[in-house]
N, C-alpha and C positions, 0 to 999 in steps of 0.2 A: 879689149884689155888683154895684154899678154902677162902670164905667171911665165917667169922664171925659175925651175928649182932647182939646176944646175947652168954652168957658163954656154951649155952646148944644148939645153933642152926649152924649147920654150912651147907652153899651154895656152890654146886658146877654147874656148867657149862657143859653139857656134851651132848655127841649125844644120839639123842633119835631117834626113829621112828615117823612116820610122824603123828599127830593127836595126841599124847601126848604133853602135855606143860609144866608139872611136875610129881614128884614123891617125895615122902615123905617117910620115913623110920625112924622108930626108933633105935635109937643106943645109947651103954653105957654111953656116956655123953650127950644125950639129944636125937634131931633128925638131920638127913640129908636130906636136903632139894637139889635134883638136878632140874636142868632148862633146858630147850630146849635149846641148842647154837645156834639155826637154826631161831629161835623166833625173830622177832624186837623188838628192848630196850623196849618199851610200854608194848607189851604183853607179855614181861619176866618180868618185873612189874607187871602188873595184875596175872602173874599166881605164882609169888611168893608170893604175897599179899594172894591168894588163900592158897596155902600149908599152909602161916603161919595161916589165919582162923582156918584150920582143926588145928592145934596144939594148938592155944588158946583154940580151944572149947572143947580139948579132944577127939577128933576123934579119933585118934591114939589108946590111952588108952583103949576107948569102943571098938574097934574094937579088938583088943588084947586081951583083957579080953574075948569077947566071941568067940574066936576063939580057947583060952583057955579052954574053957568048949565043946568043940568040939574037942577036940586034935590034930587030925590029918589035922587041917588045916595050912598054913604057915603063921606065922605071917607078912610078909612083906606088904606093905600097899603101893596100887598105886592111886594117885588120876589124873584125868584126866577129866578137863572141870567138876567139882564138883561131880563126880560120885566114891563112892570108889571102886575099884574094887580087887581083890587077885589074886594075880601071885604066 
């Protein structure tokens, strides 16, 4: 099930590896945030706010722009515990 908090942000709860709290992906209509469904409610909210912060600061655009310049990078961004990981 998808929750929309804005017209351009889609939120899903998903099975994720241990240690991964959330993931942000740019999509055609905006952004998709995946939250680890195994986390307690309070940690899910913290993870959501963390992901939202990346979106609002434009981190996704900055990372995608940097990767476009390198040409061979994958534009998918994983955010886990405050660090951006390319995968």
